[in-house]
N, C-alpha and C positions, 0 to 999 in steps of 0.2 A: 626826073627820077632816074637819070642815067646811072647805072650800076646798082640799082636798088631792086632788080627783079627777084632776087632770092628772098628779100624782106617782104616784098608784096605777096609772093606765094606763102610765105610763113604767116603773114597776117590772114590771109583767106583760109588757110587750113587751122591755125591755132589762135584765133583773135582773143584779145582780153575782153572786149565787149562788141556786141553787134546790136545796131538800132535799125529800126524802120523809119525811113525818111518821113518828116512832117509834111513835106511837099509833094511826095510821090510815094504812094503805098507799095509800088513795085520796085522801089530802090532800097537796098540794104546797105549800111554803113558800118564797114569793119574796121575796128580800131584796135591797135597794138602798141604798147609803149616800148621805146627803145632809148636805153640810157645814153647811147653815143649815136649820133647821126652826123651828117655834113655840117650842121648848125649848131646842135646841143641836144640835151635830152628833149625828145619830142614823142608824140604819137603819130604812128603812120595810119593814115585814113585811106581805105580803098572803097570806092563807091561802086556798087555792082547793081546793074539792071537785072532783075530776077524773072520777071513774069513774061518771058519769051521762050521759044523753043530752044533757044541757045543763049543762056545768061552771059553777059559780057561786062567787062570793067569799063566804067565811063571815065574814071580818073583816079589818081592816087597822089597824095602829098602829104607832107609833115605839118602838124599843127600843135597848137599848145593845149588844146582842150577838146573834150568830147563834143561832137555835134549833137544838136538837139534831135530827138526822135524817141519813139517807143523802144524800150529796151527788149530784146529778144534773147531767150535763154541760149547760152552757148553750151554746146554738147560736148 
């Protein structure tokens, strides 16, 4: 994800979709579509561990589709 820090921040601040992970209820999946990426049009997925004193990003990567999970309303 070299060179993608601004997009990661944008995805966390203005996601198109947020889902609660099916595998871990304390993990939120932030998705945002980008028409141009290093590969082609993709979604950026940022995976965040939430239920700690200090939430943190577990991983971030480009993907073709939304990951499974319960949709959380985006404010």
